[in-house]
C-alpha positions as CSV (number, residue, x, y, z in Angstrom):
1,X,45.5,-14.6,51.4
2,X,48.3,-14.8,54.0
3,X,48.5,-18.7,54.1
4,X,48.7,-18.7,50.2
5,X,51.6,-16.2,50.3
6,X,53.3,-18.4,53.2
7,X,52.8,-21.7,51.3
8,X,54.0,-20.2,48.0
9,X,57.2,-18.9,49.9
10,X,57.6,-22.4,51.3
11,X,57.3,-24.1,47.9
12,X,59.5,-21.4,46.4
13,X,62.3,-22.1,49.2
14,X,62.1,-25.7,49.0
15,X,62.7,-25.6,45.3
16,X,65.5,-23.7,45.6
17,X,66.9,-25.6,48.1
18,X,66.4,-28.8,46.1
19,X,67.9,-27.2,43.0
20,X,71.1,-26.2,45.1
21,X,71.5,-29.7,46.5
22,X,72.9,-31.4,43.5
23,X,75.4,-28.6,42.9
24,X,76.8,-28.6,46.2
25,X,77.3,-32.4,46.2
26,X,79.2,-32.2,42.6
27,X,81.8,-29.7,44.3
28,X,84.7,-31.7,45.8
29,X,87.9,-30.7,47.4
30,X,90.9,-30.2,45.0
31,X,93.2,-33.0,44.8
32,X,96.7,-33.1,43.5
33,X,95.4,-33.3,40.2
34,X,93.5,-30.0,40.2
35,X,95.6,-28.0,42.3
36,X,97.5,-24.8,41.0
37,X,101.3,-24.7,41.5
38,X,102.5,-21.4,43.3
39,X,105.4,-19.8,42.3
40,X,107.2,-16.9,43.7
41,X,108.4,-14.2,41.6
42,X,111.7,-12.1,42.2
43,X,111.8,-11.2,46.0
44,X,109.3,-13.5,47.1
45,X,109.0,-16.9,48.5
46,X,106.6,-19.8,48.6
47,X,105.2,-20.8,52.1
48,X,103.5,-24.1,52.7
49,X,102.0,-25.7,55.7
50,X,99.8,-28.7,56.5
51,X,97.4,-27.6,59.0
52,X,97.4,-29.8,62.2
53,X,93.7,-30.2,62.8
54,X,92.2,-30.5,59.2
55,X,95.2,-31.9,57.4
56,X,94.8,-29.3,54.8
57,X,97.9,-28.3,52.7
58,X,98.0,-24.5,52.4
59,X,100.4,-22.5,50.2
60,X,100.8,-18.9,49.6
61,X,103.5,-16.4,48.7
62,X,105.3,-13.9,50.8
63,X,108.0,-11.3,50.4
64,X,111.5,-12.8,51.4
65,X,111.9,-10.7,54.3
66,X,108.5,-11.4,55.8
67,X,107.8,-14.5,58.0
68,X,105.1,-17.1,57.1
69,X,102.6,-17.0,59.7
70,X,100.3,-19.8,60.5
71,X,97.5,-20.3,63.4
72,X,96.7,-24.1,63.2
73,X,93.7,-23.6,65.7
74,X,91.7,-21.4,63.5
75,X,93.2,-22.5,60.1
76,X,94.5,-19.3,59.2
77,X,97.7,-18.2,57.2
78,X,99.2,-14.9,56.3
79,X,102.6,-12.9,55.6
80,X,103.8,-11.4,58.6
81,X,105.5,-7.9,59.2
82,X,109.2,-7.4,59.3
83,X,108.5,-5.1,62.4
84,X,105.8,-7.0,64.5
85,X,106.5,-10.7,63.1
86,X,103.3,-13.0,63.0
87,X,101.3,-10.5,65.4
């Protein structure tokens, strides 16, 4: 009985994995045609940076008084604080 359950589980897992592969292959990185333009509202600014290690262009919106912070080593971007900066 345990062998049947284990065999059924392996078959079910392989089927789910095989069904997910075409979907994963169909997803592509966004290109210039597919990116959405980021616009800053009143009191905001657009921050843009190209990451050193991946070459990816990141775009995000911060308040005008907040610094645009980027950590290339971990591919992380955020808006900083007016008090602590990018800490």
